[in-house]
N, C-alpha and C positions, 0 to 999 in steps of 0.2 A: 048162684055160690059155691066158692072154692077154700077146702080146708087146705093148713097149713101146708099139708103134704102135697094135695094138688098142685097149690100154687107155685111150690116149689119147681116141680115135675114142667108146669105149664112155663115160667121164667128158667127152669137152667140155672136155680139158685140150690144151695145147701138150706135146709133147716136153719143151722145156726147164723147163719146168712141173715135171711129173713127175719131171723128175730131178734137179731142186734138192729138191723133195718127200723122194725118197728119200735123198739124200745130207743132207739136213738131220736123218734121223732121225724125220720124221714119216708115214712108213711103213714101220711097223716089222717085221722077221723076213721081209724080202723075199727071196722063192727064186730062183736062180737055175738056167739050165738046165745040158745037158753042156758047151758053150759060153762058159758062167757069163755071160750075158744075161738082166737082168732077165726073173723073168714071173711073172704075178700072177693071182690064182683068184678065185671070185668074191667071198669076204669080203674081198679087197684091193679090188675095186673099189666094194664099197657102203662101204667105210672110206674113201674117194679120194673119194666123193660127198659124204660126212660132212666131209672136208676143205672141200671146195670151197666147199660150203653155209657152214661156220663163216668160210670169209675172205670170203664176200659177207657175212656177216654183220659182219663190222670186225673180227675176231679178227686180231692182229697176226702175223707170224709167231711170236713169244718167247712170246703167248700160245697158239697152236696146238700149239706145245712142251711148254707147261706142260700142256695138256691132253691132249694123246697120254702124258705121262708118270704123269697121274693115271690114263689108260686101261687103263696096261699094271701098273697097281698092285693092280686090278681093285673085285669090289665095294665095298670099303669106304671107296672114293673116291668116291662118288656124292655125297652131303654135297657136296663141294667143288666138286665138276663141276656140279650143278643151281647152288649159288652163281654159278659164274661164269657161267653160261648165264642166269640170272634177271638177272646183271650187263647183260651183254651184250645182252638183251631190251629191257631198262629203256633203258640207250643207244638202241637201235632205235626202241622208242616215241617216246623225245623226239626222234630225227631225224623218224619221221614227224611230227609235230606240227611241227616246221620246214619239211619239205617242205610240208606243207599250207598252210600260211602263205605259202610262196613262191606256190605255183600260185593260192590266192586273189589274191595282189598281181597277179599276173600278168592273171587272170580281169578282173579290176576296171581295170586298164589297158587293155584291150581292148574294154571296153564303154566306157570313156571314148574312146579314138581310134576306136571306131566310133556313135559320137554327135557328134563331133565331126565326122566325115566326111560325116554327111547332117545336120548343120546344128542338130540338137539342142542342143547347149553349145559355148558359145563355149572356143575352146582358150586353158589357161594353163599355165605352166611355172614350175618351179622355179628352171629354171638359166639362162632368158636373158628380158630383158622384152618384152615384148608391149605395142605401139602398139596403142591404141583406134582 
């Protein structure tokens, strides 16, 4: 069993975030010790790692609550969970495309700036007039 502090260290989460997740019902069936402090086991650690990943994937707290609710209903909700995850994956794939476009833009700008600095190309600007 792990304390809140131990759990935070294991999953890379702040104390406040873990407490918030517990209070929001995102960590179901939280156990308590004799002093009424929350304690966690390895299954909780695995679940918290899953929640962290879902958050990184862009799920809102409300979406995470929906997902937890489906998980608590058992195997029968797997198709619904798959649909949720498929939608999130599609959103992530679109975001990856957007990010790649941004990286390409920066790469092209850096090449342009390098070429200007070594005298290969003349400097031009879209926002200021350049006198010849």
